[in-house]
N, C-alpha and C positions, 0 to 999 in steps of 0.2 A: 504494500500500500504506500502510495506517495504521501508524504507528511501533510500536504495541503488538502487531502481528502478528509483528514481528521479535524474535528472542531468541537467547540463548546457552544451549546445553545443555552442562552440565559432566559429564564422565565421567572416571573414573580407571581405568587399566589397570596390570597388573603388569610389562609390558615395552614397549619401544619398538616391537617387531615387532607386538604386538597393537594398539597405538595406531595405527600406520600402516595395518594391515589394516582397522580400523574407519573411519579417516579416508578411505581410498581408496574403500571400499564406499559410504559416505554421499555423497561428492562424485560418484562415477561414476553413482550411482543418482539424482542430482539431488535428494537429500534435504537437502543442505547446500550452501551457497555456498562455504564455506571451513571447514577444520578446522585449527586451530593446536594444537600440543602441545609440552609441555616437561616435563623431569624435575623431580619434587618429592620431598620427604621427608614421609611421613605417620606420625603417631602416632594410634592408634585402638584402641578396644576391640572385640574380636571373640571370641565364644563365651566371655565372662567373663575374657579375658586381654588385657592391654595389649600391643600389638604396634607395632613400628616397621619401616617398609619404604620402599624407594625405589619410587615409582610414576611413572606418566606421566599428566599432566592434559591432557585434551582440552577445547578451547574450540570448540564446534560452532555456527557461525553459520547460522541457518535461519529459515524461516517457521514460526511455532509452530502454524499450522493443520495442519501435517504431523507434529506431535509423535507421534501414535500409531504412525505408520509408521516414524519415526525410532527411537522406543523399541524397536519390534519388531525392527528391523535390528540395533540395538546388542545386544539380548538374544540374538539368533541367533549373533552373532560373539564375544560376551564370555565369558571363562573364569571370572569370579567367580560364586560362588553368589548373592550379593546385590550387584550392581554399583551404584556411585553413578551415578544419572541424575537430575540436578537442572536445572530450567529457571529461567533468569533473564530476565525480559522486558527488552527495550531500551526504556526510557521515552522517551529522546530520543537523537538521533544526527544525523550529517551526512546530509542527505536523499539526495544522490546515492549514498552508500554503502548506505543502506537500500533504495533502489530497485534497486541492483545485486544485493543479497541476493534480493530478490523476483524478479528476472529469472532468477536461476540455479536457483531451487528450483521444481520442477514439482509 
């Protein structure tokens, strides 16, 4: 696998339960090798108003050639009207780890 095919998809959710639901679905469907998530605080503008919320940030490690299917699965399970779904390509990385990602994602 070329390193540029590996990437991290960032997604925020409003609850730990939703983060776990999305993470489990992606890993079980072999759309992600691993999903890590942590609690974060977000300040953002939504519908003309500044808001502050506790959210959960997901770090989805995947093969970016599968992004359309990953995105569709996230949208199917996500409760937000406009969820954050952002792709960060992995430019360089530990080759055995990148190979592991490739082996886990179908």
